[in-house]
C-alpha positions as MATLAB code, in Angstrom:
seq = 'XXXXXXXXXXXXXXXXXXXXXXXXXXXXXXXXXXXXXXXXXXXXXXXXXXXXXXXXXXXXXXXXXXXXXXXXXXXXXXXXXXXXXXXXXXXXXXXXXXXXXXXXXXXXXXXXXXXXXXXXXXXXXXXXXXXXXXXXXXXXXXXXXXXXXXXXXXXXXXXXXXXXXXXXXXXXXXXXXXXXXXXXXXXXXXXXXXXXXXXXXXXXXXXXXXXXXXXXXXXXXXXXXXXXXXXXXXXXXXXXXXXXXXXXXXXXXXXXXXXXXXXXXXXXXXXXXXXXXXXXXXXXXXXXXXXXXXXXXXXXXXXXXXXXXXXXXXXXXXXXXXXXXXXXXXXXXXXXXXXXXXXXXXXXXXXXXXXXXXXXXXXXXXXXXXXXXXXXXXXXXXXXXXXXXXXXXXXXXXXXXXXXXXXXXXXXXXXXXXXXXXXXXXXXXXXXXXXXXXXXXXXXXXXXXXXXXXXXXXXXXXXXXXXXXXXXXXXXXXXXXXXXXXXXXXXXXXXXXXXXXXXXXXXXXXXXXXXXXXXXXXXXXXXXXXXXXXXXXXXXXXXXXXXXXXXXXXXXXXXXXXXXXXXXXXXXXXXXXXXXXXXXXXXXXXXXXXXXXXXXXXXXXXXXXXXXXXXXXXXXXXXXXXXXXXXXXXXXXXXXXXXXXXXX';
ca = [
      -0.380   24.572    0.117;
       0.850   25.287   -3.398;
      -1.479   24.213   -6.214;
      -0.272   24.676   -9.785;
      -2.721   24.870  -12.693;
      -1.375   22.888  -15.620;
      -3.708   24.775  -17.963;
      -1.790   28.020  -17.413;
       0.843   29.131  -19.908;
       3.516   29.522  -17.244;
       4.020   30.062  -13.539;
       3.278   33.512  -12.156;
       5.787   35.602  -10.195;
       3.801   34.818   -7.047;
       3.963   31.085   -7.707;
       7.686   31.267   -8.422;
       8.247   33.110   -5.150;
       6.053   30.623   -3.283;
       8.118   27.744   -4.654;
      11.369   29.464   -3.755;
      10.157   30.064   -0.196;
       9.004   26.443    0.032;
      12.428   25.315   -1.204;
      14.114   27.088    1.703;
      11.692   25.644    4.263;
      12.201   22.152    2.875;
      15.996   22.565    2.696;
      15.905   23.547    6.370;
      14.041   20.324    7.187;
      16.515   18.269    5.139;
      19.493   19.698    7.025;
      17.848   19.434   10.446;
      16.544   15.884    9.924;
      19.821   14.436    8.673;
      22.048   16.212   11.195;
      19.755   15.310   14.094;
      19.770   11.680   12.933;
      23.520   11.765   12.344;
      23.072   10.133    8.945;
      21.135   10.380    5.709;
      21.369   11.734    2.187;
      21.091   15.521    2.088;
      22.933   16.134   -1.219;
      20.547   14.283   -3.523;
      17.557   15.476   -1.510;
      18.525   19.057   -2.326;
      19.177   18.352   -6.011;
      15.736   16.711   -6.425;
      13.887   19.236   -4.262;
      12.768   21.668   -6.986;
      11.240   18.846   -9.012;
       9.496   17.377   -5.983;
       7.886   20.713   -5.175;
       6.502   21.176   -8.688;
       5.301   17.583   -9.068;
       3.337   17.593   -5.810;
       1.916   20.961   -6.825;
       0.595   19.508  -10.095;
      -0.300   15.916   -9.220;
      -3.820   14.879   -8.268;
      -3.071   13.871   -4.684;
      -5.027   14.601   -1.524;
      -3.146   14.895    1.797;
      -6.411   14.100    3.609;
      -6.933   10.920    1.568;
      -3.486    9.832    0.354;
      -4.720    6.396   -0.752;
      -7.664    7.559   -2.867;
      -8.006    5.123   -5.766;
      -8.294    7.900   -8.376;
      -5.052    9.571   -7.320;
      -1.956   10.177   -9.387;
       1.052    8.180   -8.200;
       4.420    9.621   -7.297;
       7.084    6.921   -7.061;
      10.506    7.790   -5.668;
      12.892    5.246   -7.159;
      16.041    6.706   -5.563;
      14.602    6.163   -2.103;
      17.636    7.552   -0.298;
      16.293   11.076   -0.898;
      13.757   10.419    1.867;
      14.703   13.650    3.711;
      13.665   15.621    0.636;
      10.502   13.608    0.080;
       9.363   13.817    3.699;
      10.135   17.538    3.744;
       7.944   18.159    0.701;
       5.162   15.965    2.084;
       5.280   18.153    5.211;
       5.071   21.227    3.011;
       1.970   19.885    1.278;
       0.195   18.991    4.501;
       0.455   15.202    4.562;
       1.732   15.353    8.165;
       3.307   17.895   10.523;
       7.064   18.373   10.460;
       7.710   17.709   14.157;
       7.355   13.899   14.124;
       9.490   13.762   10.983;
      12.317   15.780   12.547;
      12.067   13.939   15.868;
      11.711   10.412   14.497;
      13.712   10.333   11.252;
      15.829    7.156   11.094;
      14.942    6.066   14.633;
      14.043    2.487   15.594;
      10.341    1.830   15.179;
       9.727    5.065   13.278;
       7.691    5.323   10.080;
      10.268    7.832    8.798;
      12.875    5.354    7.607;
      16.194    6.194    5.987;
      14.771    5.199    2.598;
      11.180    6.025    1.684;
       8.539    3.630    2.956;
       4.785    3.372    2.548;
       4.353    3.719    6.302;
       4.577    7.464    5.574;
       1.442    9.051    4.020;
       2.125   10.060    0.432;
       4.767    7.390   -0.223;
       3.687    4.847   -2.843;
       6.484    2.248   -2.785;
       9.321    1.209   -0.472;
      12.511    1.782   -2.420;
      16.199    2.090   -1.784;
      17.536   -0.833   -3.780;
      18.120    1.279   -6.859;
      16.620    0.403  -10.223;
      13.352   -1.124   -9.018;
      11.157    1.961   -8.676;
      10.529    2.310  -12.402;
       9.244   -1.267  -12.551;
       6.820   -0.544   -9.720;
       5.724    2.629  -11.506;
       5.076    0.569  -14.655;
       2.813   -1.721  -12.643;
       0.849    1.226  -11.270;
       0.557    2.855  -14.690;
      -0.689   -0.366  -16.281;
      -3.170   -0.923  -13.441;
      -4.575    2.578  -13.987;
      -5.055    1.820  -17.674;
      -6.664   -1.562  -17.032;
      -9.171    0.143  -14.718;
      -9.975    2.790  -17.319;
      -8.795    5.663  -15.118;
      -7.147    8.836  -16.393;
      -4.489    9.246  -13.719;
      -0.752    9.669  -14.210;
       2.300    8.084  -12.640;
       5.332   10.264  -11.928;
       8.560    8.402  -11.199;
      11.593   10.283   -9.864;
      14.949    8.605  -10.383;
      18.607    9.230   -9.801;
      21.109    9.380  -12.644;
      23.407    6.748  -11.123;
      20.652    4.144  -11.040;
      20.297    4.386  -14.815;
      23.285    2.004  -14.799;
      21.034   -0.824  -13.576;
      19.909   -3.357  -16.162;
      16.434   -3.564  -14.653;
      15.841    0.066  -15.609;
      16.264   -0.757  -19.311;
      13.982   -3.786  -18.887;
      11.316   -1.487  -17.445;
      11.710    1.070  -20.238;
      11.117   -1.573  -22.914;
       8.097   -2.986  -21.067;
       6.582    0.486  -20.688;
       6.719    1.040  -24.445;
       5.413   -2.415  -25.352;
       2.383   -2.004  -23.098;
       1.571    1.583  -24.060;
       2.261    3.438  -20.823;
       1.750    6.982  -22.107;
       0.566    7.853  -18.585;
       4.059    7.307  -17.176;
       6.401   10.282  -16.709;
       9.947    9.822  -15.420;
      12.044   12.676  -14.033;
      15.757   11.974  -13.708;
      17.847   13.967  -11.234;
      20.880   14.437  -13.479;
      23.351   15.895  -10.971;
      26.147   13.753  -12.507;
      27.415   12.580   -9.119;
      27.069    9.327   -7.188;
      28.754    7.892   -4.095;
      31.898    7.075   -6.047;
      32.082   10.526   -7.637;
      31.524   11.592  -11.237;
      29.024    9.200  -12.860;
      30.944    9.297  -16.152;
      34.009    7.896  -14.378;
      32.178    5.393  -12.166;
      30.439    3.909  -15.205;
      30.390    5.772  -18.532;
      26.884    5.955  -19.948;
      24.957    7.943  -22.553;
      21.732    8.289  -20.614;
      19.786   10.378  -23.118;
      20.768    8.198  -26.056;
      19.879    5.004  -24.177;
      16.428    6.330  -23.321;
      15.812    7.434  -26.902;
      16.938    4.001  -28.105;
      14.036    2.449  -26.196;
      11.569    4.736  -28.031;
      10.792    7.056  -25.128;
      10.320   10.773  -25.513;
      13.067   12.830  -23.845;
      12.903   16.447  -22.672;
      16.010   18.130  -21.243;
      15.604   20.928  -18.711;
      17.268   22.848  -15.914;
      16.046   20.887  -12.908;
      16.146   23.937  -10.643;
      14.191   26.222  -12.942;
      10.602   25.951  -11.759;
       9.241   27.357  -15.004;
      11.125   24.796  -17.100;
       9.967   21.933  -14.861;
       6.371   23.168  -15.097;
       6.465   23.618  -18.882;
       8.031   20.178  -19.427;
       5.336   18.492  -17.360;
       2.655   20.548  -19.103;
       4.015   19.451  -22.475;
       3.841   15.786  -21.515;
       0.409   16.006  -19.904;
      -0.969   17.803  -22.962;
       0.572   15.120  -25.227;
       2.701   17.646  -27.087;
       5.710   15.315  -27.269;
       7.059   13.640  -30.400;
       5.488   10.228  -29.682;
       2.553   10.864  -27.330;
       1.649    7.163  -27.298;
       4.931    6.402  -25.500;
       6.213    7.325  -22.044;
       8.397   10.370  -21.496;
      11.580   10.959  -19.526;
      12.496   14.451  -18.346;
      16.271   14.678  -18.002;
      16.726   17.404  -15.414;
      20.214   18.879  -15.073;
      20.714   19.610  -11.386;
      23.360   20.404   -8.792;
      24.156   18.104   -5.886;
      23.565   19.982   -2.625;
      21.703   22.811   -4.397;
      21.017   25.913   -2.315;
      23.874   25.584    0.173;
      27.095   26.985   -1.219;
      29.636   24.687    0.403;
      27.596   21.543   -0.390;
      27.124   22.170   -4.103;
      28.784   19.700   -6.490;
      30.493   17.827   -3.637;
      29.776   14.057   -3.751;
      30.717   13.785   -0.068;
      27.243   15.002    0.839;
      25.492   12.330   -1.203;
      25.246   10.033    1.799;
      26.639   12.003    4.727;
      24.859   14.340    7.143;
      26.403   17.713    7.902;
      28.199   17.921   11.241;
      26.545   20.340   13.635;
      28.813   23.299   12.887;
      28.230   23.064    9.136;
      24.516   22.415    9.648;
      24.272   25.692   11.553;
      26.167   27.433    8.785;
      23.725   25.974    6.238;
      20.733   27.137    8.278;
      22.166   30.635    8.356;
      22.603   30.609    4.566;
      18.973   29.631    4.225;
      17.900   32.466    6.514;
      16.996   30.435    9.619;
      18.174   30.599   13.217;
      21.048   28.133   13.697;
      20.200   27.826   17.407;
      17.135   25.812   16.391;
      19.391   22.792   15.912;
      20.401   22.781   19.583;
      16.794   23.130   20.729;
      15.602   20.254   18.551;
      18.566   18.098   19.542;
      17.540   18.325   23.207;
      13.903   17.728   22.364;
      14.722   14.644   20.302;
      16.508   13.025   23.259;
      13.238   12.615   25.139;
      10.881   12.244   22.215;
       8.851    9.009   22.206;
       8.183    7.432   18.806;
       4.482    8.027   18.244;
       3.698    8.805   14.607;
       1.290    6.100   13.321;
       2.371    3.909   10.445;
       0.068    4.269    7.443;
      -1.577    0.981    6.423;
      -0.853   -0.028    2.848;
      -2.541   -3.364    2.301;
      -3.290   -4.454   -1.273;
      -6.674   -3.548   -2.709;
      -9.071   -6.513   -2.464;
     -10.244   -8.491   -5.486;
     -13.351  -10.682   -5.519;
     -12.738  -13.961   -7.345;
     -15.247  -16.610   -8.379;
     -13.837  -20.122   -8.003;
     -14.627  -22.772  -10.646;
     -15.412  -26.393   -9.875;
     -12.362  -28.647   -9.438;
     -10.921  -30.670  -12.265;
     -10.322  -34.244  -11.143;
      -7.793  -36.307  -13.086;
      -8.494  -40.035  -13.079;
      -6.118  -42.592  -11.583;
      -5.057  -43.652  -15.078;
      -4.077  -40.116  -16.088;
      -0.399  -39.290  -16.315;
       0.239  -35.592  -16.823;
       2.392  -32.916  -15.280;
       1.433  -30.529  -12.507;
       2.198  -27.565  -14.729;
      -0.506  -28.624  -17.196;
      -2.952  -28.890  -14.294;
      -1.895  -25.380  -13.265;
      -2.483  -24.070  -16.782;
      -5.926  -25.670  -16.907;
      -6.903  -24.248  -13.505;
      -5.663  -20.784  -14.490;
      -7.651  -20.887  -17.730;
     -10.811  -21.884  -15.842;
     -10.275  -19.015  -13.399;
      -9.969  -16.631  -16.347;
     -13.181  -17.962  -17.936;
     -15.044  -17.329  -14.691;
     -13.585  -13.919  -13.826;
     -12.195  -12.108  -16.874;
     -15.502  -11.261  -18.483;
     -15.936   -9.558  -21.885;
     -16.386   -5.796  -21.718;
     -15.116   -5.535  -18.155;
     -11.638   -4.922  -16.696;
      -9.898   -8.240  -16.033;
      -9.614   -9.464  -12.469;
      -6.807  -11.952  -13.093;
      -3.480  -11.111  -14.758;
      -0.726  -13.431  -15.939;
       2.926  -12.621  -16.578;
       5.776  -14.759  -17.831;
       9.236  -14.345  -19.321;
       9.393  -15.995  -22.755;
       8.132  -19.291  -21.300;
       4.405  -19.204  -22.048;
       4.274  -22.759  -23.414;
       6.575  -24.259  -20.784;
       4.632  -22.827  -17.838;
       1.344  -23.645  -19.577;
      -0.114  -20.142  -19.724;
      -1.300  -20.540  -23.302;
      -4.881  -21.300  -22.301;
      -5.044  -18.214  -20.105;
      -3.635  -16.071  -22.922;
      -6.204  -17.408  -25.380;
      -9.086  -16.567  -23.044;
      -7.708  -13.225  -21.784;
      -5.150  -11.846  -24.242;
      -5.366   -8.322  -22.771;
      -4.646   -9.705  -19.287;
      -1.561  -11.661  -20.375;
       1.807   -9.903  -20.350;
       4.628  -11.579  -22.204;
       7.537   -9.731  -20.657;
      10.502  -11.198  -22.486;
      13.701  -12.420  -20.883;
      13.434   -9.709  -18.215;
      12.884  -11.539  -14.947;
      14.040   -8.746  -12.631;
      11.567   -6.231  -14.009;
       8.767   -8.786  -14.333;
       9.037   -9.846  -10.699;
       8.778   -6.203   -9.614;
       6.016   -5.121  -12.001;
       4.000   -8.222  -11.050;
       4.274   -7.284   -7.395;
       3.110   -3.733   -8.039;
       0.139   -4.949  -10.098;
      -0.862   -7.316   -7.303;
      -1.469   -4.382   -4.948;
      -3.907   -2.731   -7.332;
      -6.967   -4.971   -6.977;
      -5.889   -7.742   -9.359;
      -5.091  -11.409   -8.784;
      -1.638  -11.666  -10.361;
       0.173  -14.866  -11.376;
       3.876  -14.668  -12.253;
       5.190  -17.897  -13.739;
       8.593  -19.021  -14.914;
      11.173  -21.711  -14.097;
      12.403  -22.113  -10.533;
      15.889  -20.767  -11.186;
      14.372  -17.597  -12.649;
      11.424  -17.197  -10.254;
      13.497  -17.595   -7.082;
      17.271  -17.622   -7.474;
      17.444  -14.876  -10.088;
      14.946  -12.461   -8.544;
      15.373  -12.956   -4.809;
      15.965   -9.261   -4.171;
      12.921   -8.266   -6.205;
      10.811  -10.728   -4.194;
      12.334   -9.351   -1.004;
      11.192   -5.855   -2.009;
       7.751   -7.248   -2.881;
       7.588   -8.713    0.593;
       8.520   -5.386    2.193;
       5.877   -3.669    0.070;
       3.159   -6.104    1.214;
       2.272   -7.274   -2.273;
      -0.210  -10.091   -2.948;
       1.673  -11.885   -5.714;
       1.096  -15.516   -6.667;
       4.389  -16.936   -7.919;
       3.775  -20.281   -9.612;
       7.091  -21.821  -10.530;
       7.606  -24.860  -12.708;
      10.784  -26.866  -13.358;
      11.908  -27.206   -9.757;
      14.647  -29.518   -8.530;
      16.650  -32.226  -10.256;
      13.370  -33.153  -11.944;
      14.467  -30.679  -14.639;
      16.887  -33.489  -15.544;
      18.634  -33.173  -18.855;
      18.798  -29.364  -18.791;
      21.577  -29.741  -16.245;
      22.688  -28.018  -13.055;
      22.258  -24.416  -14.258;
      18.525  -25.097  -14.532;
      18.084  -27.455  -11.587;
      16.649  -25.232   -8.875;
      17.565  -27.265   -5.800;
      17.766  -24.448   -3.239;
      14.320  -22.840   -3.450;
      13.065  -23.588    0.058;
      16.237  -22.320    1.702;
      15.791  -19.041   -0.171;
      12.035  -18.704    0.312;
      12.245  -19.328    4.060;
      13.947  -15.927    4.258;
      10.815  -14.132    3.018;
       8.686  -14.045    6.165;
       5.308  -13.385    4.565;
       5.541  -15.799    1.623;
       3.480  -18.961    1.994;
       4.938  -22.035    0.270;
       2.880  -24.824   -1.300;
       4.282  -27.764   -3.295;
       1.575  -30.056   -4.744;
       2.131  -33.802   -5.060;
       0.194  -34.405   -8.280;
      -2.090  -32.698  -10.835;
      -5.180  -33.095   -8.649;
      -3.579  -31.421   -5.659;
      -2.232  -28.750   -8.019;
      -5.774  -27.946   -9.125;
      -6.979  -27.727   -5.513;
      -4.080  -25.480   -4.488;
      -4.388  -23.081   -7.440;
      -8.100  -22.631   -6.792;
      -7.359  -22.159   -3.090;
      -4.732  -19.445   -3.552;
      -7.012  -17.544   -5.933;
      -8.953  -16.398   -2.863;
      -6.028  -16.284   -0.463;
      -4.517  -12.849    0.340;
      -0.810  -12.130    0.485;
       2.291  -13.442   -1.266;
       2.249  -17.141   -2.124;
       4.716  -19.438   -3.851;
       3.515  -22.619   -5.542;
       6.178  -24.877   -6.996;
       6.258  -28.009   -9.121;
       8.575  -30.106  -11.233;
       8.782  -30.571  -14.960;
       7.913  -34.260  -15.435;
       4.651  -36.043  -15.834;
       3.730  -37.778  -12.593;
       1.272  -40.502  -11.621;
      -1.933  -39.566   -9.820;
      -1.598  -40.154   -6.096;
      -4.277  -42.635   -5.072;
      -5.942  -44.084   -2.038;
      -5.467  -47.775   -1.335;
      -8.593  -48.511   -3.413;
      -6.824  -46.865   -6.408;
      -9.135  -43.851   -6.574;
      -7.611  -40.343   -6.603;
      -6.531  -39.236   -3.148;
      -7.093  -35.547   -3.932;
     -10.619  -36.030   -5.260;
     -13.637  -33.714   -5.321;
     -14.137  -34.217   -1.586;
     -10.580  -33.208   -0.709;
     -10.068  -29.786    0.819;
      -6.652  -28.181    0.867;
      -5.942  -26.604    4.261;
      -2.807  -24.487    4.841;
      -0.747  -25.783    7.735;
      -2.094  -29.306    7.353;
      -0.331  -32.313    5.826;
      -1.887  -35.309    4.038;
      -1.660  -38.822    5.533;
      -1.531  -40.701    2.234;
      -0.953  -44.008    4.015;
      -1.004  -45.087    7.652;
       1.307  -47.544    9.401;
       2.858  -47.749   12.860;
       6.522  -48.593   12.202;
       7.619  -45.152   11.011;
       6.808  -42.262    8.693;
       8.118  -41.289    5.272;
       7.695  -37.524    4.930;
       7.855  -36.029    1.475;
       6.372  -33.476   -0.921;
       6.061  -32.588   -4.584;
       7.663  -34.792   -7.231;
       9.016  -37.197   -4.642;
       5.559  -38.198   -3.424;
       5.043  -40.943   -5.990;
       8.604  -42.214   -5.445;
       7.884  -42.391   -1.712;
       4.592  -44.160   -2.406;
       6.476  -46.790   -4.413;
       8.851  -47.188   -1.464;
       5.823  -47.642    0.801;
       4.656  -50.475   -1.492;
       8.063  -52.180   -1.263;
       7.950  -52.025    2.539;
       4.358  -53.241    2.641;
       5.262  -56.269    0.530;
       7.912  -57.039    3.152;
       5.333  -56.801    5.919;
       6.660  -53.468    7.170;
       3.805  -50.994    7.614;
       4.770  -47.344    7.725;
       2.939  -44.072    7.172;
       3.385  -41.729    4.242;
       2.936  -38.034    5.006;
       2.724  -35.526    2.147;
       3.680  -31.988    3.229;
       2.279  -29.803    0.466;
       1.863  -26.910    2.901;
       5.468  -26.196    3.763;
       4.652  -22.740    5.049;
       2.419  -22.514    7.066;
       4.228  -25.425    8.662;
       2.049  -28.466    9.555;
       3.121  -28.618   13.203;
       0.286  -30.815   14.463;
       0.853  -33.457   11.797;
       4.594  -33.460   12.443;
       4.058  -33.833   16.164;
       1.817  -36.792   15.344;
       4.555  -38.174   13.092;
       7.105  -37.905   15.906;
       5.164  -40.547   17.864;
       6.249  -43.162   15.310;
       9.928  -42.444   16.137;
      11.387  -43.625   12.815;
      11.246  -40.829   10.259;
      12.739  -40.541    6.778;
      12.394  -37.240    4.942;
      12.617  -37.488    1.159;
      12.981  -34.401   -1.050;
      14.176  -33.236   -4.450;
      16.099  -30.392   -2.829;
      19.520  -29.587   -1.441;
      19.402  -31.492    1.822;
      21.194  -28.836    3.909;
      18.506  -26.180    3.386;
      15.371  -28.151    2.645;
      12.306  -29.373    4.501;
      14.203  -32.107    6.341;
      16.492  -29.611    7.997;
      13.493  -27.547    9.077;
      11.771  -30.636   10.485;
      14.921  -31.565   12.410;
      15.033  -28.094   13.931;
      11.333  -28.282   14.758;
      11.695  -31.602   16.580;
      14.702  -30.312   18.509;
      12.905  -27.167   19.634;
       9.865  -29.224   20.649;
      12.170  -31.648   22.513;
      10.921  -34.606   20.492;
      13.330  -37.515   20.286;
      13.135  -39.340   16.968;
      15.398  -41.377   14.743;
      15.646  -39.146   11.690;
      17.214  -39.686    8.272;
      17.295  -36.982    5.624;
      17.384  -38.007    1.962;
      17.965  -35.270   -0.560;
      20.482  -33.761   -2.935;
      24.003  -33.193   -1.682;
      24.921  -30.624   -4.295;
      24.611  -29.761   -7.989;
      24.007  -32.719  -10.290;
      24.847  -33.430  -13.912;
      22.525  -33.637  -16.857;
      20.524  -36.849  -17.061;
      17.023  -38.170  -16.822;
      15.288  -37.373  -13.516;
      14.989  -41.090  -12.776;
      18.750  -41.582  -13.213;
      19.620  -38.503  -11.157;
      17.315  -39.519   -8.335;
      18.864  -42.982   -8.276;
      22.367  -41.482   -8.100;
      21.177  -39.322   -5.184;
      19.605  -42.208   -3.280;
      16.076  -40.974   -3.944;
      14.863  -44.034   -5.869;
      12.094  -46.106   -4.228;
      14.420  -48.995   -3.427;
      16.850  -46.842   -1.460;
      14.055  -44.967    0.311;
      12.602  -48.307    1.439;
      16.035  -49.616    2.432;
      16.764  -46.465    4.471;
      13.491  -46.798    6.383;
      14.035  -50.502    7.026;
      17.550  -49.889    8.346;
      16.264  -47.085   10.559;
      13.565  -49.339   12.021;
      16.085  -52.115   12.697;
      18.811  -49.845   14.077;
];
């Protein structure tokens, strides 16, 4: 295994020869793996290969312990160069080459078409270009918060510099002092569509300099230049050593194989067998090997174990609950802010690394993170109007042994960053997304800000739990609960002040004796004529409807479903016994909770009379009360709908 000493002036002749020999072995693997799989990205793998070999030779990584906490991180943002990455990881002893060649791109294999953490040595699942730098920022900041001296190397393609999220990440890296972050850009000037200057003209160097990064230009195939550039950065010999550095490496697509060089066709296309054999010959290997491996692959059983990559644990102390009296009228977001501040007081202790981090996007006061910021200013990250980056960097931080809260409005926390959350899900993050301003409850801000589709979107993220509290007291219980809960969790709430949900004796329903249980609903009221099912902002509207029905002598139950996922199956099966069910929600009715309940009853073969009340599409500006009335979500119409259902 090649180990390069960064304290040396330059690479020796022996080291240069060792790297050149390693290049040929890795190029062989790239050609074999992609041709055997019949697909893949050999061109970019070859253009990045020289840099990969030097980085892994310098970085503090241990093939025998690839998840050591004090390791350097190597993030591959242009994840399609997986053949090159896996080849180099083979070269450095992370795993043998045979399972890689036999299993690359096969169903059930760890060796996916784009890099994944199931492979030892891979730090982040990438492939959706532009997100790797954000993840690298999260890792670099985590290292600094822990007081470690490790570095983060992030390899990127030149085409992905076109993504807006990349510029967001660059600005964030400078603001938060990530001098331990080094980016290497494979500047081969080609992308799928051809010449990058024709696909989308861009002055990459000038853009990077404009964000106050250091820039070093090199020949990306000259091992000595790569080594010296990295040495310069690591020794802080750059113009602004307090800022991150980008190494702009001029490279050649398909480097090392004459007929592949500078041909964009090989960006995302494997060589056919005849050309693969020709390439192997150029590299000095027996072309017959391809035929042998092809036969072997036919009968090979997928067997390479997937590397676990769960988030690092964090031990959190939970404060006592805050109970808001029945007379209190406040918003759930204020209760969230108070709970978050109390968590910070208990866990982010002076003189120690913080355990809890908070991020928002220019909405500190609206999402009520001011108290947290006051208590833990070094743990609060105001990230500007940069939701795409913030969603990704929050996810990366959440894997590093921190409890991370990302808060913004619903339209920004869900609709705008769905793909970033999807990548977080694939990367098994442990992010707590607490979103305010959900639904038509946003009111006067109008339809662009009324997030009425959040459940339909979140249901597509299989590991995200979904909790929607009914009032400030339940908000406090849920926030304290999720502080010790692993995995990705979404907590959502409206904008308006809401009444405290009470028992029939007018004391708070979610009092100090209440315990929030995922997968369990709350029977706020009991009656035998039917059930009103609701959640969130609509709970107090539904409770008013219950009062109207009670005054008419019609006794129904009121079921609050704060735990939307995990789904409260037992409580819903109990509800089905009452036959008459009205679901009430501040959500687009086609993709909300009601639709999920209808599907659940159908699959369980439960016959009920079911009416779904919700939003039928985008609304106008207006007060929430007016908008709910227009949508049939006012207490009078809820009561009328239940009465008609009972009498039908």
